C-alpha positions in Angstrom: -16.4 -27.7 -42.2 -20.1 -27.6 -41.2 -20.7 -30.7 -43.2 -17.7 -32.5 -41.5 -19.2 -31.5 -38.2 -22.7 -32.6 -39.2 -21.6 -36.0 -40.5 -19.6 -36.9 -37.5 -21.4 -36.6 -34.2 -18.2 -37.1 -32.2 -16.7 -33.9 -33.5 -17.1 -30.5 -31.8 -16.6 -27.1 -33.4 -12.9 -27.0 -32.4 -12.2 -30.4 -34.0 -14.1 -30.0 -37.2 -11.8 -27.4 -38.8 -8.8 -29.8 -38.3 -10.7 -32.5 -40.4 -10.8 -30.2 -43.4 -7.4 -28.5 -42.9 -8.6 -25.2 -41.6 -7.6 -23.1 -38.6 -9.3 -24.0 -35.3 -10.6 -20.4 -35.0 -12.7 -21.0 -38.0 -14.9 -23.5 -36.1 -16.3 -20.8 -33.9 -16.7 -18.4 -36.8 -18.7 -21.0 -38.8 -20.8 -22.0 -35.8 -21.8 -18.3 -35.2 -22.5 -17.8 -38.9 -24.8 -20.9 -39.0 -26.6 -19.8 -35.8 -27.2 -16.3 -37.5 -28.4 -17.9 -40.7 -30.7 -20.3 -38.8 -32.2 -17.4 -36.9 -32.8 -15.6 -40.1 -34.5 -18.6 -41.7 -36.7 -18.9 -38.6 -37.6 -15.2 -38.7 -38.5 -15.2 -42.4 -40.5 -18.4 -42.0 -42.5 -17.0 -39.1 -43.0 -13.7 -41.0 -44.4 -15.7 -43.9 -46.7 -17.8 -41.7 -47.9 -15.1 -39.5 -47.9 -12.3 -42.1 -45.3 -10.1 -40.3 -42.5 -8.3 -42.0 
């Protein structure tokens, strides 16, 4: 679903699940999960760069 959203700039998170035959509610769940994952990647990268844990 995230790939469908990323590859089609006209889709929003409520439309992307429909493209891949998933429930509309999954769009918000995937969006939140990706935001959390992105935040974790940023935190780990900053820790590596700045020497924090």
